[in-house]
N, C-alpha and C positions, 0 to 999 in steps of 0.2 A: 393432452394437447391443451395449450392456453392461447386464448384470443382476447385481445384488448381492441375495442372499436370505438372511435370517436371519443376518446378520453379528454376530459378537461379538468385540470387542477389548478387552482389559483389561491394565493394567500393575499387577500386585500386586493390591491391594484397590480400585484405581481403575478403574471400568468406563467405557470411552469409547463403545462401542456395544453394545447388548444386543438382539439379534434385529431388526437394522435392515435395511431394504430400500431399494434405489435403483435406478432405471431411466433409461438414456440411449437415447433412440430415435434413429434416423436423422435427421440434420438438426437435433438438439436444440442449443440455446444456453442453458445453465443457469447462473444466478448462484448461487453457494454462499454462504450467509449463516449467522451464528450468532455468539454470544459468543466471545470469545478463550478458547482452551483447551477449546472444545466437541468438537473433533475433525475440523475441516476439513482440516487437513494430513494428519492420519492416514488420512482417507478418500481423499485423493489418493494417498498411498503404497500403500494396499491395491489401488486401481485400477490403479496403474503397476506393480504386482508387487513393489515394493520391501519390502513388508511383508505377511505372511500372517495372515489372521484366525484367531482361536482356534477358531472354528466358523462354519459358513455356507458358501455357494457364490458363486463369482465366475465368471460366464459371459460369454464374449466371442466375437464372430465370428472365425473363423479368419483368420490373417494380418493382423489389425488392427494398424497401426502407431500407437503412442502416443508423443506428445511431452509431456514433463512439465517445465514451468518452475517451479522452487521458488526460495526465497530463498537457497539454498546454491549458489553458483556452482561449488564445488569448485576444484581447482587449475587454473590457467591459466599455462602458460609454454612457451617454445620455439617459438611459432608468432606470426605476425602476426595482426591482428584479423580480416583476411579468411580466412586459412587456418584460424583457429579456428572461424569460422562454417561454413566448408565441411566441416571434419572432422565437424561435428555432423549432417550429412546422412546419416550411417550408410552403409548399403550402397551407395547410389548414389555416394557419395564414394570408397568402396573400389573399386567397379567402375571408376570414372574413373582412379584411380591405376593400376590393373592394366592398363587400355587404354593409358594414357600409356607405361607400361613396354614393353608389346608394340609400340607404334607407334615408340618410340625404337629398338628393335632392328631393326624393318622399315626404318627410314630410315638406319640406320648400315651402310655397305658393308662394314665390318670385322667386323660382328657375325655370329654364327652364324645362318643363316636359320631361320625358324620351321618347326617340323615340321607334319605334317598335323594332328595332334592340337591343336597350339597354334593353328593357323589356325581350326580348327573352334571352339576355345574363344574365340578372338578374335571370330568371328562371333556366338557366343551372347552374349558380354558386351556387344557392340555393340547387339544387338537389345534386351537388357534395359535398357541404358543409354538407349537412344532411348525405350523404353516408359516409363521413369521420368522423362523429361524432363531427363536429365542434362546435355544440351548447353546448357540454359538455367540450370544450377545456379549458375554464377558470376555471371551477370547478376541472378539472383533474390537472391543473397547481398548483392551490391552495393546493389541497391534497398532491401533491408531495412535494412542498416546506415545508409544515407543517411537513410532515413525515421526511424530512431531517433537521429539526430543525429550519426552518425560518418561524416563526409564522405570523399571519395576521397583528400584529403590525409593521412588517418590509416588508410586500408586496410592499408597495409604496415608500419605501426608495431608493434613487439613489444607483445604484450599486457601484459607486465610494466610497461609505461610508463603503463598506464591506472589510475586510481583505482578504488576499490571500486564506486562508483556507475556508472562507465562500464563496468567488467567485467560488471555486471548486464545492461547493454544488449547487450553482446556475447553473453552467455548466452541472453538473450530472442531475439536475432537467429538463433542457432544453431536454436532450436526453430521459429521461423517459417519459416526457409529449408527446413527438413525438410518442411513441409507434410504433418503426419501425418493419419492418419484420425480420431484422437481427440486433442484438444488440452486438456491440463490446465494451468491458469495460476493460480499462487498469487501474488496481488498483483503483477500485471505493471506497474502504473503507479507503483509506489513510488519509483523512481528516474528517472522521466521528467518532462520539462518539458511545458508545455501543448501546444506544437507537436508533440512526439513522441506525446503522448496522442491528439491529434486524428488523427495519421497512423495509429496503431495501431487506433483505433476504425474507421477506414475500411477497414483491411486486414482486420479481423475481420468486417466487414460482407460483404466479398466472399469470405471464406474458405468453402470447399466442405465441410469436414469437420464433425464434432460438437465441441462446445466445452462445457467445465465449468470455471468460474473463480471466484476470490474477488477482491474489490476493495473498498478503503475509499473509493473515488471514486463517489459515489452516481450522478452524471450519467452517468459511463461505463458503470456497471453497468446502469443503466435503458436506455440506448440500445442496448447490445450484446445483452443477455440477455432474451428475451421469457418465459422461464420461471425459477422461482426454487425453491431447495431450502434449507430450514432444517435445520441441524445443531444439536440441542439435546437434553439430557436423555436421551442414549443412542440417539436415533432420527434418522432423516432424513425430513422432511415436505416433499412437493412441492407447489408452488403453481402453477396454470396461467396466470401472469401475471408481469409484470415486477416490479421492486423496490417501486414505488409500489403496485401491486395486492397485493403480498405484505403490506405494512404494514397496509392496510385489512382484508384478508382474515383475517390473523393476529389482529387485534383482535376481529373478528366471531366467529372460532372460539374465542377465549379466552372471550369473554362467554357463548357457548353452553356451553362446558365448565364454567364457574363455575356457570351455572344448573343443568346436570345434576348437578354435584357437590352443590350445595345441596339439590336434591330428593332425592338419594340419601341425604344425611346426615339429612334430615328423616324419610325412611322408616325409616332405621337406628334413629333415636331412638324412633320409635313401636314398632318391633319389640322393641327392647331394654327399653322400658317394660313392654310386654306380658309379656316373659320374666320380668322381675324381679317383676311383680305376681302372676303365676300359677305360678311355678316350684315353690312349696311346696304347691300343690293337686294332689292325686292325680287328680282329675277332669279337670284340664287337661294332665296329663303328656304326652299324645300330641300335643296342639296345640302345647305349649312346645318339645318335641323337633323337631317339624316346622319351626317358625319357626327354631330354632337351625341346622338343616341347610340351610334355604333361605338364611339369611344367609351361611353358609360358602361356598355355591356362587356367590354373586353376585360378579362382577368389580368390584372397587372402583375408582371414578374417582379418578385422581390429578391434582392440580393441579401443573403444572410451577413451579419456583421462579421468584420474580420476578427478572428481570435487573437487576443493579446498574448504575447509570449514574453517570458523573461529575456533580458539582454545583458549578458555579463561582459563587463570589460574590466581588465585588471589594471591597476595603478602601476605605472613604471616603477621598477626598483632595481637597485645596484645588483650586479652579478655576485653570487656567493663563491666561496671557495670550492675546490673540487670535492673535498669531503664535507658533506652536509651534517651528518651525524655518524658518530662511531660508538657502537655498543660493545661493551666487554663484560661478559660474565654476569649478565643481568638476571636477577632473580627477584620474585615478589611473592610474599606469604601473607595470610590473613587468618584470624582465629576461625575455626570451624563453626563457633557459635554464631558467627555472622552469615553463615551460608544459607540460612533460611530466608534472608532478604535478597538473595540472588548472587552473593559473592561480589567480587571486584567489578564484573561487568555491569552490575547494577549499583555500583557505589558502595558495596559492603565494606566493613571495617578491614584495614589492612595493617600489617606488621610494619613498624617503623624501622628506619635503618639502624643497625646496631642492637636492636631489641632481641633479648634472648628467646629463641624459639621454644625452648623447654621441651616437653614431651612431644615427639613427632606426631602423636595421635591428635594433639591439641590444635594443630595448625595445618593449613592447606596451602601448598605451594602452587601458584597459578603457573609459574614456569621458573626454570633455573638454567644458569649457564648459557643464556642467549647472547650471542655475539654476531656482529655484522656491520657492514658499512652502507650507508646511504650516500650515493654519489650524485653530484650535480646533474640534473637532467633526468634523473630516475623518475619513473612513474610506477610505484610499487603497490601491488595489491597485497594486503595483508589478510591471510585467510586462515581458517581453523574452525573447529566445531564450536558451537555455542558454549561459552563458559571457558574456552581455552585460554583466555587472557589477552585478546586482541585489543580491547579498549583500555585495559590496564597498561599494555605496552605503549600505546599511543599517548596515554597520560604521562608516562614517564619521559617519552621523547619530547612532549610538549611542555615538560616542567610543571605538570599539574599535580603530580605526586612523585615521591621519591622511591627509588628501588631499595628493597630489603638488602640486596647485595649487588656488587658490580657497578660499572659506571656507564653513563651515556654522555658523551661530549659533543656539543653543538659546534660546528666549525665556524671559521672567521666569516664575517659579513653576512651571516645568515639572519634573515628577518622572518620569523615564523608566525604563521597564522594557524589557529587550532579551531576546528569546529567538532563539537561533540554531539552525540545523538541527543543529549540532554541539555544542549546550549540554550534552548529556549526557556529553560527553568530560570535563567538569570535575568530574563526580561521582566521589567517591573509592570504588573498589571495595570496600574493606574496611569502609566505614560502613554502617549500616543506613539504611533510608528515613527513619525518625524522626530520626536523627542528622543527616542531610543538611538537613532542613528546619529543625531546632531551631538549627543553627548560624547560619542566616540570620535567625532570629527570637529573638535571645537574651533579650528581654524577655517573650516569650509564656510563658504557663503550659503545663504538660503537657496539661491538658484542651484548651486552645486549639489546640495543635499537632495533637492527635489528631482534633479536629473537621475541621481543614484536610485532614488525610490521609484522613479518612473521605469527604470531599467528592470526593477524587480517587481513590476506590475502593481505598484502603489502610486497611482496617478490621481490627480485632483483631490477630492475628499477623502480618498482611501488613506492618505498619508496621515489624516487626522483621526483615524480609528484608534480607539484605546486597545492596548495589547490584550486586555481582558477578553475581548470579543473575537479574537483572531482564531482561525482554524489551525490545526497542526501544520498544514502546508504553508499558511501565511507566516506563521512564527518561524519556520525554517528559512523562508525567504528574507525575513528581517535579519536573522542572524547571518545569513550569507551576505547580505548587503553590507552589515556591519563589518565582517571580516574581510571581504574582497575590495572594500573602499580603502584599505589601508595598504601601504607599499610592503608587500611580503614576497619572499622568493622561495619559501618552503611551506607548503600547505600540508598539514596533518588533519586528515578528514576522517571522521568516525561516523559512518552512515549519513552522509549529506543528502542522499537521495530519498531518505524516509519522508513520506508525506508529499513529495513532489509528484506532480503528474507526469505522464510520459513526455509531453512536449517540453516541460521545464527540465526534466532530466537530460533530454537530448541537447538542450541549449547550454546547460552546465557542461555536459560531455565535450561539446565543441569548444567551449571556452578553455577547459582544462587541457585539451589537446593543443590549443594555441599557446597555453601558458609556458613562458620561457624558463621558469623555475623548476623546482622539485616538488613531487607529490607522493605522499604515502597515504593510502586510502583503505578503509574498511567499508565494504558495501555488499549487500546480498543480491545485487542487481547483476547477473551474469552477462547481460548484454552490455551494460555499462563497463564493467571490468574488461570484457573481451575487446572493446574498442579503445581502451585507455592504456592498460598495464603493459610495460616492457620487461618487468621483473616480478617474481611472486616470492613473498616471505610467508611460509606456512608455520604456524605454531601447532606442533603435533606431539601430544603427551608431554607437554612442558619443555620441548626442545624446538629449536628454530631449523627449518629446512629451507634452503635458498634454491630457487629455480631461476637460472639465467635465461629466461626466455619469456614470451608473452603468455596470456592467460590460457590460450589454446594449448600451448606447449605444456603448461602446468597440468591441464585436464588430462592430456594424453599421457603424460608421464605417471600420473597417479591413478590412472584408470577411471577417471570421473567423467570422461567426455562422452 
């Protein structure tokens, strides 16, 4: 059990928590929600002991093992992927290494025999190792790595060869293999594909410890966490239901709070009117003083500030032709030497059109023979396992790279807008948010640009922030503002929901549902795809499967539902 009482955390004049309480009971699975910057990560650090509160108490059952997954993976080097995960098991890993050293001496005829004390120590270590299920540690680590998309062929690959997103998976595998008593997870789904998210969801369902986590994936949060805690306005408010329950209950509580606030304000107005009317009359002096003292004692109801949400409006654009994109026999290959950097999904080197492939063993084909038509009004979910070539196909459609073979023809009157999961990399760190958008809209007035930025939650001084200080979510909003401010009728979107919180994702979802043009999208957010897609293109083992139905239909047909 974990109990936080009267917690206060402040950074200078900025108060994050003020007399906040939080309770984690045995068996709890709590989804932590709240606006960006409200203090969710701070709460994790306080629980994990990485940060001490300015005041208040943190109580925890003795011997509790905490596993904390954050977005900061730290330094990883000098080990293989499997060794890195095993090392994260903490004491049980250290016991295993000590046993290995002792057993090596016992099996070496030339080594000095173990002393009686060392034999006793060996027995103690062996007993503790058995109690901690140490003999299954390596198989657990291999199972977790495989579930997160890192197969046996990469177990012994140096961690330095993995890209940032894959290192996040290794860091997550470290925590899961530890199987702690209390698991803290800050956005565990950020760098996972749908298959890995489904695996993690099932793993957490079977996990025996306590769980507190944040996630921008609404479906994942709702399925895994039957309780919800909101971090906002310096406090932590717990709700006895999942995320959907929380949304309904929060609205009910706010309506009740507003009604109480209005009643209190009406009573204050009456009391203040009485005081003003009779303060000059000596005959009413005692009554006036009594009212004043009563007013001073009343605890005033405070309304929390309204949460700001993104507001997406599309610029009008001419209608496109019926055939938006026609793909014929598309294929893409890249040298295998580039695969250590992640291949085409991570921007690896690719084979140019017409370049001789040479030895088949020297190159890897992301896909071959892909043919299909994107029609006006389509909302296509592009799916496939990580590394299947989804991002590469979108790049070909968007004209960001050329196919090795085949053709992709964009139809007449098509105005294409492309969002890449790496789009924020093209932002200039020294520029402000305003300058980045203004450069792409040279004919727009200052007021028009300010309105666009305000819709994407960059109001007032926020528009003057340098790009260098922006979070991942803020950079994504800048790129969306840049793209959606242009007159486009075909949106090619590669993970546009990455780094966006649940509220911003749902605003974007509603906007795309209203959009009169055509959309093809890659996203690992199943809720998002389930409420948007009317067709599904799946890249499976280098080929394209087309499902003429929505995302639910696709899940049912493929047995993934």
